[in-house]
N, C-alpha and C positions, 0 to 999 in steps of 0.2 A: 040307606041313602041319605036320610036326614042327618044321621051322625056324620056321615062322610061330608055332606055339604056343610054341616055345621062346623066340622073340624077344619075343612078347607077355608071356610069363612073366617074362622078364628085365626088361622095361619095368615090369611090375607090381611086381616085387620091388624095383626101384630106387625106384619111387614110394613104396613102403611104407617103405623105408629112409630116404628123404628126410623123410617125415612124422615118423618116429620121431626122427631127428636134430633136426628142427625143434622138436619138443616138448621134447627135452632142452635145446636152447639156450634156449628160452623159460623152462623151469623154472630153468635156471642164472641167466638174467637176473633172474627174479623173486626168486630167493633172494638175489642180490646187492642187489636193490632193497630187499628187506625188511631185510637187514642194514644197509643205508645209512640207512633210515628209523629203525631201532632206535637206531643210533648217533647220529643227528640228534636224536631225542627225548631221549636221555641228555644230549646237549650242551645242549639247550634247558632240560631239567630243572635243570641246574646254574646256568642264568642266569635262572630264573624270578624275578620281582619278589617282594619280601617278602610282599606281600599274598597272592599265589598260594601261596607256600610255607606261609603260615599256614593257608590253607584245606586244603592237603594234610595238614597236621599236626593238623587239626581244632581250631585255635586262631584265634578271630576277632580282627579288629583291635582291637575294644574291650577284649578281654582283654589284648592286648599293651600298649595304652595304660595300662590300669590297673596293669600290672606296672611301668611306668616311674615314677620319682619325680616327684611333683607339682612344677610350675613355681612358684617363689616369686614372689608379687606384690610390687611395690615398696612399701616401707614408707611410710605416710602421713606427710607432713611436718607438723610441729607448727605450726599457724597462730599468727601473732602479730597481736594485735588492739590497736587504739588507740582509746580513748574520749576525745573532746575535749568538755568541758562548760564553760559560761560561769561557773557559780558552784558553790561547795561545796554539795552535796546533789543537784545536777542529774545528776551521774554515777550516782547511785543511783536517782533518780526515773525516769529514762528507760528503763533496761534492766538494772537491778541483778540481777534474777533470771536474765536471759539471760547476763550476764557470769559469774555464779556457776556456771551450767551449763557454760559453756565452760571455766572454770577446773577444774571437777570432771573433765572429760574430758582435761585435760592441755594446753589452749591457754594461751599466754602473753597476759595481758590487762593492758595498761598504761592508767593514767588520767592525764589532764592537765586541770587546772582553770585557767581564764584569770584570773579575778578573786579578790581576797582575800576578798570576800564580806560585809564588815561595816562598812566605813568610812562608807557613806552611811546604811544602815538604822539603825545604832545610834549615830550621831554625836550626834543630838539628846539621847540619853539619857546622853551622856558616859560610856560604859562600853564595855568590850570583852567579848565573849561567848566568846572562845576558839574561834572558828570553825575555825582551822587544827588545833587539837587534836581537835575533833569530826571533822573530815575524816580525820585520821590514824586515829582509832579506827574509823571507818566502813570505811576502806580495809582495815584489818587484819581486821575482821569479815567482809567480803566475800571477802578473799583476793587482792586485786589483786597482780599480779606487781611492779608499781612504781607509785608515786603521786608526783605533783609539782604544785605550784601556782606559776604564773608571777607571782602577786602584783600583777597589774595593777589599776588603780583600779576599785572596784565601781561599777556603773551608769554608767561613763564610757568604755566601750570605743570608743564612736563619736568620742571626743575623741583617741584614739590614731591614729597614722599607720597606715593600712591596710597599707602595704607593710612596716612594722615588724612588725605582727602576722603577716603572711604569712611573713616570713622566720624569725620565732621558731618557727612551726609547721613550716616546711620543714626547719629544723635538727633538730627532734625526729623528723620523719619519716625523715630520712637516718640518724639514730642508731639508731632502733628497727626500721626497715624493716617496717612492718606490712603485711599483705595485706588486712586489713579495717579500715576506720575508721568509727566511730560518732560522730555529732554531732547537734546540734539540727536538726529539720526546718525548712524555710522557713515563714514565716508566724506564728511565735510572736509574741505581743504584747509580749514583753520585748525591748528594743532590744539589750541585751548578747547575747541569744540570736541575734538576727539577724546581728549583726556577726561572732559566732563562726562561724555557719553560712557566711557569705560567705567568711571567711578560710580555712576548711577546704576549701571548694569550689575556691578558687584554689590553695591549697597542694597539693591532691591531683589537680590537673589532669593529663591524660595526659602522660607523660614519665618518671614514676617507675614502671618496669615491675613493681616488687614490689607495687604497690597494685592489687588486683583489684576491690575493691568499697567504695563509700561508702554508708553507711546512715544514715537519719534516724530519731531517736526522738522520742516525745512527751514533754512535760513538764507534768504535771498542774498546773493553775492558770494556765498561760500558753498552752497549745496549744488551738486550736479556738475562740478567742474573737473572731476576725475573721470577718465574714460573707463576706469575699472570699478567705479562705484556709481550705481544708478539709484536715483530716488524713485522707487515704485510704490506710491501710496496705495493702501488697501482700505482706507477709511476717509470719508469726506464729511465735513460739517458745513451745512448751508448757513451762510452768515449774511444774508441780505439785510437783516435788521440791525446788525452790530458792526458791520464793516466800518462805518464812519466813526464809531467810537474808537476802534483800533487806530485809524488814521489820525484821529485827534490826539491819542496817547503818543503815537510815534512822533508827532510834530513837537512834542515837549523836548525831544532830543535835538537841540538846536545844532549841535555839531555833527550829528549822525545822519541827518536827512540831507539829500543832495538834490540836484535838479535833474529832471528827466533828460535822457533815458537811463540814468543810474538806477540799478535795481532797488536801492533803498530810498528812492524819491517817492513822494506821496502818490504821484500819478502812476508810477510803475507798480507800486503795491496794489493800487486799485485795479490796474489792468491784470495783474497776476491773479487776484481774487476772481475776477471775471473769467479768466482763462480756465482756472480749475472748476469754477461753477459751470462753464459751458461744457466741460467734459461729461458732467453728470446731468446736463440739460437744466441747469439752474442759473440764476443770475450771478451769484457769488458764492464761493466756497473756500475752505482751507483744507489742505490734504495732510494726512498723517500715515505713518507706518506703524503697524503693531509689532513691538519688539518682544513682548512677552504677555501672555494672557492666561490667567488661571481662573476657571469657573468652579465655583463651590455651590 
């Protein structure tokens, strides 16, 4: 019995020792695991992405972005604009206030006149009216970057070689490299206007990548007089601040301005600007037709 009890007791004691050793081994393994996890977390903490680190430091990503210097936007290139008109005064009548507005914001605006403007109209009176001098004063008043007249025969552009006209304009385009070209809209009742429009459309055809837009302007007294050609503008420029400069430039043409209600009178031009402005609920505006536009 004693041996039996003694044997049982030894067995029981061995079992108790085994359980105690097992717990110690488990505790030891658990301690090592906890140490391993802690070291792993420390390693992960060192490699956390910036956004997580910011959250840990209580700094949001928006605060980080605001702390960085702002990215500079590319500077706006100064547009070069070319106005091609048939006669002296057409360059003012069509969009003079718009060109003055462009000039005021720093654009370069050049004017080219096709005809000399007086050989036919004043030949019967056997006098000269100084049309070129009037044109020069008007250009200075408006502030054109440059002004030139090709001195082609007045009211006889259709007698000129079309290819010669095209090449003259192409040479000017290559010299000035305008991104926007203004000219007469199609359908004017004046033949010189029609020929000028056709030459501009040929000279500015796709191929000169610097040209992005060709725009047609109206000419009071010659636009809208055909029942088969309507002037339907799709673009309006608000000219409240520059209308008076246009009228001052037009007043330089002493032989071209008339008394009201002639469409080229100063009062009529002012009323016309108000009419177009009222269409778009503005005080004054000038209307244009998009003839060609290429977006790059």
